[in-house]
Wavefront OBJ file of the C-alpha trace (Angstrom):
o trace
v 0.005 -0.009 0.001
v 1.387 3.399 -0.955
v 1.018 5.978 1.839
v 1.323 9.580 0.822
v 1.004 12.618 3.282
v -0.326 15.808 1.738
v 1.256 19.201 2.461
v -1.979 19.867 4.554
v -1.370 16.753 6.494
v 2.233 17.617 7.027
v 1.211 21.133 8.507
v -1.307 19.444 10.791
v 1.251 16.970 11.958
v 3.793 19.686 12.435
v 1.359 21.856 14.431
v 0.377 18.953 16.721
v 4.115 18.120 17.240
v 4.876 21.713 18.005
v 2.034 22.069 20.519
v 3.026 18.913 22.249
v 6.692 19.851 22.400
v 5.961 23.347 23.771
v 3.364 22.522 26.362
v 3.941 19.002 27.458
v 6.007 18.499 30.649
v 8.769 16.730 28.785
v 8.795 18.939 25.750
v 11.234 21.679 24.563
v 10.880 24.887 26.389
v 11.149 27.223 23.355
v 9.848 30.641 24.116
v 8.339 31.123 20.694
v 8.667 28.872 17.507
v 7.866 30.266 14.069
v 8.003 28.402 10.813
v 7.524 30.805 7.881
v 7.302 29.532 4.443
v 4.388 31.559 3.138
v 4.139 34.101 0.323
v 2.918 37.038 2.356
v 4.954 40.224 2.795
v 7.038 42.010 1.854
v 8.635 42.535 5.209
v 10.997 45.233 6.472
v 12.238 42.847 9.215
v 11.431 39.455 10.598
v 12.088 37.972 14.013
v 11.721 34.460 15.399
v 10.243 35.737 18.574
v 6.822 36.559 16.981
v 7.243 35.908 13.270
v 6.398 39.608 12.368
v 8.171 42.675 11.017
v 7.635 44.381 14.448
v 10.829 44.610 16.513
v 10.092 42.807 19.784
v 10.304 45.340 22.648
v 8.308 43.651 25.455
v 10.475 40.506 25.642
v 13.261 40.470 28.184
v 15.108 37.601 26.556
v 14.931 35.443 23.455
v 15.625 31.712 23.916
v 14.966 28.743 21.762
v 13.232 30.474 18.900
v 13.301 28.859 15.433
v 12.752 30.900 12.213
v 12.718 29.008 8.886
v 12.469 30.916 5.577
v 11.787 29.498 2.205
v 11.829 25.781 2.374
v 12.353 25.081 -1.233
v 9.292 26.868 -2.631
v 8.098 30.430 -2.696
v 9.121 32.231 0.483
v 8.798 35.609 2.023
v 10.381 38.723 0.478
v 12.501 40.911 2.744
v 12.715 44.457 1.447
v 13.404 47.970 2.365
v 15.509 50.833 1.176
v 17.574 51.220 4.433
v 18.403 48.567 7.108
v 16.632 45.392 7.317
v 16.968 42.994 10.273
v 16.211 39.195 10.241
v 16.853 37.443 13.501
v 16.147 34.020 14.897
v 15.900 35.601 18.238
v 15.988 39.284 19.414
v 16.490 40.461 22.932
v 16.047 44.181 23.237
v 18.212 44.534 26.310
v 15.530 46.172 28.465
v 16.353 43.708 31.371
v 19.762 42.572 30.343
v 18.437 39.341 28.964
v 20.210 36.937 26.806
v 19.571 35.765 23.216
v 20.398 32.149 23.227
v 19.709 28.820 21.396
v 17.923 30.482 18.603
v 18.125 29.225 14.975
v 17.592 30.852 11.706
v 17.453 28.841 8.482
v 17.264 30.558 5.012
v 16.358 28.221 2.209
v 15.763 28.747 -1.494
v 12.737 30.809 -2.353
v 13.550 33.691 0.074
v 14.267 37.064 -1.431
v 16.405 39.847 0.027
v 15.982 42.820 -2.220
v 16.827 45.750 0.127
v 19.036 48.407 -1.450
v 20.744 49.155 1.948
v 21.919 46.598 4.410
v 20.317 43.368 5.325
v 21.616 42.195 8.706
v 20.960 38.527 9.473
v 21.433 37.199 13.049
v 20.980 33.853 14.511
v 20.517 35.723 17.923
v 20.934 39.387 18.866
v 21.112 41.312 22.059
v 20.551 44.974 21.333
v 21.957 46.439 24.492
v 22.843 45.827 28.171
v 24.802 42.909 29.672
v 22.926 40.014 28.014
v 24.910 37.305 26.291
v 24.508 35.954 22.749
v 25.021 32.157 23.090
v 24.303 29.050 21.098
v 22.665 30.753 18.165
v 23.016 29.532 14.623
v 22.435 30.678 10.961
v 22.219 28.359 8.040
v 22.231 29.905 4.615
v 20.955 28.280 1.545
v 20.737 30.126 -1.934
v 18.435 33.093 -1.967
v 17.349 35.728 -4.320
v 19.544 38.906 -3.857
v 19.151 42.562 -4.603
v 21.693 45.283 -4.903
v 22.123 45.782 -1.153
v 24.713 44.514 1.337
v 24.099 41.335 3.275
v 25.982 40.750 6.557
v 25.562 37.595 8.561
v 26.234 37.090 12.379
v 25.712 33.739 14.236
v 25.479 35.880 17.396
v 25.663 39.549 18.209
v 26.039 41.201 21.587
v 25.840 44.913 21.227
v 26.308 45.663 24.927
v 28.805 44.353 27.490
v 27.694 40.768 27.154
v 29.674 37.845 25.751
v 29.181 36.067 22.356
v 29.934 32.372 22.604
v 29.093 29.067 20.851
v 27.384 30.644 17.907
v 27.737 29.485 14.356
v 27.074 30.467 10.666
v 26.984 27.770 7.882
v 27.141 28.758 4.215
v 25.702 25.715 2.349
v 27.257 24.218 -0.691
v 24.349 25.287 -2.927
v 24.784 28.960 -1.889
v 26.039 31.332 -4.636
v 25.238 34.650 -2.904
v 27.589 37.654 -2.226
v 28.025 38.673 1.393
v 29.490 41.993 2.819
v 30.831 40.051 5.818
v 30.330 36.899 7.745
v 30.903 36.695 11.530
v 30.514 33.573 13.673
v 29.928 36.217 16.443
v 30.523 39.817 17.293
v 30.803 41.268 20.758
v 31.201 44.927 21.437
v 32.764 45.020 24.789
v 32.457 41.344 25.973
v 34.432 38.396 24.860
v 33.891 36.257 21.657
v 34.671 32.690 22.389
v 34.087 29.286 20.697
v 32.152 30.598 17.777
v 32.290 28.982 14.198
v 31.915 29.746 10.601
v 31.615 26.801 8.060
v 31.755 27.664 4.361
v 31.010 25.309 1.584
v 29.664 27.673 -0.892
v 29.121 31.383 -1.545
v 29.869 33.817 -4.362
v 31.864 36.895 -3.376
v 32.414 37.389 0.259
v 34.029 40.602 1.562
v 35.593 39.011 4.709
v 35.047 36.160 7.087
v 35.649 36.231 10.869
v 35.038 33.393 13.317
v 34.755 35.581 16.455
v 35.293 39.423 16.799
v 35.487 41.458 20.086
v 35.769 45.244 19.792
v 36.937 45.572 23.256
v 37.428 42.055 24.758
v 39.123 38.755 24.178
v 38.741 36.574 21.100
v 39.042 33.121 22.380
v 40.523 31.921 25.637
v 41.131 29.123 28.080
v 41.970 26.622 25.425
v 38.716 27.289 23.457
v 38.890 29.769 20.460
v 36.919 30.712 17.451
v 37.127 28.680 14.236
v 36.644 29.271 10.508
v 36.412 26.085 8.481
v 36.332 26.342 4.621
v 35.806 22.815 3.361
v 34.741 23.313 -0.201
v 33.272 25.652 -2.952
v 34.864 28.373 -4.930
v 33.849 31.595 -3.121
v 36.102 34.595 -3.835
v 36.991 35.993 -0.382
v 37.999 39.587 -1.118
v 39.608 40.908 2.092
v 40.886 38.007 4.037
v 39.926 35.564 6.902
v 40.418 35.810 10.636
v 39.793 33.063 13.140
v 39.458 35.464 15.953
v 40.080 39.208 16.334
v 40.388 41.432 19.317
v 40.288 45.064 18.589
v 40.672 46.144 22.295
v 42.479 49.227 23.025
v 43.491 47.884 26.464
v 44.447 44.171 27.161
v 42.153 42.025 24.941
v 43.923 38.980 23.698
v 43.340 36.465 20.880
v 44.066 32.838 21.697
v 43.192 29.333 20.509
v 41.630 30.637 17.294
v 41.821 28.619 14.078
v 41.416 28.902 10.250
v 41.329 25.647 8.401
v 41.057 25.686 4.641
v 40.496 22.238 3.084
v 41.718 20.751 -0.284
v 38.214 20.817 -1.555
v 38.286 24.643 -1.619
v 39.077 26.039 -5.073
v 38.355 29.758 -4.646
v 40.567 32.733 -4.215
v 41.502 34.914 -1.144
v 42.591 38.453 -1.691
v 43.478 39.385 1.887
v 45.586 38.026 4.765
v 44.551 34.772 6.436
v 45.285 34.752 10.206
v 44.378 32.477 13.070
v 44.268 35.216 15.826
v 44.866 38.966 15.654
v 45.099 41.635 18.295
v 44.884 45.227 17.230
v 46.099 47.970 19.553
v 46.354 47.496 23.304
v 48.806 45.134 24.992
v 47.056 41.870 24.652
v 48.835 38.719 23.447
v 48.254 36.343 20.462
v 48.703 32.871 21.743
v 48.099 29.310 20.506
v 46.354 30.368 17.210
v 46.723 28.384 14.064
v 46.184 28.308 10.249
v 46.013 25.198 8.153
v 45.865 25.408 4.362
v 45.298 22.580 1.996
v 43.518 24.228 -0.879
v 42.568 27.677 -2.480
v 44.848 30.432 -3.957
v 46.002 33.568 -1.956
v 46.406 36.440 -4.324
v 48.109 39.913 -4.367
v 50.657 39.332 -1.730
v 48.279 38.104 0.817
v 50.069 36.759 3.909
v 49.418 33.738 6.213
v 49.911 34.464 9.813
v 49.213 32.015 12.699
v 48.831 34.777 15.298
v 49.570 38.559 15.472
v 49.685 41.154 18.141
v 50.319 44.869 17.672
v 51.868 45.682 21.111
v 51.717 42.302 22.875
v 53.591 38.995 22.546
v 52.947 36.431 19.929
v 53.558 33.029 21.457
v 53.028 29.379 20.246
v 51.199 30.146 17.077
v 51.436 27.889 14.101
v 51.014 27.738 10.365
v 50.804 24.373 8.391
v 50.549 24.260 4.532
v 50.000 21.104 2.637
v 48.382 22.455 -0.530
v 46.921 25.580 -2.208
v 48.935 28.588 -3.382
v 50.310 31.356 -1.156
v 51.561 34.693 -2.730
v 52.765 36.491 0.314
v 54.746 36.059 3.511
v 54.120 33.123 5.815
v 54.574 33.820 9.634
v 53.944 31.423 12.451
v 53.616 34.315 14.785
v 54.284 38.054 14.499
v 54.294 41.250 16.608
v 54.707 44.919 15.824
v 56.439 46.041 19.089
v 56.446 42.934 21.393
v 58.268 39.572 21.356
v 57.715 36.515 19.208
v 58.474 33.209 20.800
v 57.593 29.490 20.168
v 55.972 29.986 16.834
v 56.256 27.469 13.973
v 55.775 26.980 10.235
v 55.327 23.645 8.597
v 55.273 23.316 4.816
v 54.806 19.936 3.053
v 53.959 21.047 -0.543
v 56.688 20.725 -3.250
v 57.320 22.879 -6.304
v 55.907 26.130 -4.790
v 57.827 29.405 -4.336
v 57.145 31.473 -1.206
v 57.987 35.216 -0.621
v 59.389 35.111 2.945
v 58.930 32.463 5.659
v 59.251 33.296 9.418
v 58.704 31.089 12.291
v 58.370 34.270 14.404
v 58.589 37.857 13.371
v 59.172 40.277 16.157
v 59.430 44.075 16.038
v 60.191 44.687 19.651
l 1 2 3 4 5 6 7 8 9 10 11 12 13 14 15 16 17 18 19 20 21 22 23 24 25 26 27 28 29 30 31 32 33 34 35 36 37 38 39 40 41 42 43 44 45 46 47 48 49 50 51 52 53 54 55 56 57 58 59 60 61 62 63 64 65 66 67 68 69 70 71 72 73 74 75 76 77 78 79 80 81 82 83 84 85 86 87 88 89 90 91 92 93 94 95 96 97 98 99 100 101 102 103 104 105 106 107 108 109 110 111 112 113 114 115 116 117 118 119 120 121 122 123 124 125 126 127 128 129 130 131 132 133 134 135 136 137 138 139 140 141 142 143 144 145 146 147 148 149 150 151 152 153 154 155 156 157 158 159 160 161 162 163 164 165 166 167 168 169 170 171 172 173 174 175 176 177 178 179 180 181 182 183 184 185 186 187 188 189 190 191 192 193 194 195 196 197 198 199 200 201 202 203 204 205 206 207 208 209 210 211 212 213 214 215 216 217 218 219 220 221 222 223 224 225 226 227 228 229 230 231 232 233 234 235 236 237 238 239 240 241 242 243 244 245 246 247 248 249 250 251 252 253 254 255 256 257 258 259 260 261 262 263 264 265 266 267 268 269 270 271 272 273 274 275 276 277 278 279 280 281 282 283 284 285 286 287 288 289 290 291 292 293 294 295 296 297 298 299 300 301 302 303 304 305 306 307 308 309 310 311 312 313 314 315 316 317 318 319 320 321 322 323 324 325 326 327 328 329 330 331 332 333 334 335 336 337 338 339 340 341 342 343 344 345 346 347 348 349 350 351 352 353 354 355 356 357 358 359 360
């Protein structure tokens, strides 16, 4: 006997399952769950908290929300002339609440036609001390307009931390991005965030975890960028973890891994960990390259600190092509110790190779 479940039947089953999971004693405790695959709109924003274009302001936190756009057939249009926000979960920061364990999935059929910026978040905290933790974004292919699209797994705008967030660019994606962050923290720490890329068109830059005034990575757990396949053109480089602190923020245990299945080009430096300004150190960061082509003198640097020490950083190259310098660790004014470079390719010519490069 052939059993076929209609789309109506699927919706009924999904609704029953969600009701059971949300309200039964043993079910998932998601604050709100939204599955959006309709043709209504266009929207100037969309939030998993309530599935509308209205920015949630009454919520103190956003936890366990799920927003799915597209699903392989006609999906919602996200359009505006200025700034558009799409978020799996949004915490307005009115009670220092967290944005945690939210998921945003964008499938084919979704259209972003804004002429300004479209900011995409797995989870976002708009202000205060709330943390952005455990949020994810998964990007399939979508219809794209002339505007800029920036993706954040998690974003903490206040003093909270951004940790264990992730972004995945699927193998079927051919879109252009103005930036991809596993997570971004304003004054908190960015720790254990991940970007995974298997597709994409032109990408301005990729960063696993960025802190404007805190640490990027720490205590043996850093941020990671994994590029396994595809042929995306990454214009301005890749960073595993960046600390832009003007004080003592550090970058430690961050990674960039570029696999042999990646056949695209990279137009800027590739670094595991980077500290700009301040006295923070770059320690135990790494870059591994097995594929891709670095162009225009782009360098590979395990870890770099402007004014601090560069210690125990590594670069390993087993494939791909590198046009610029290769440095295990480097510093502008500090000391470089215990850094290593390993190259196992043959027949390649490299510009300069430094285990450690110290300016102090």
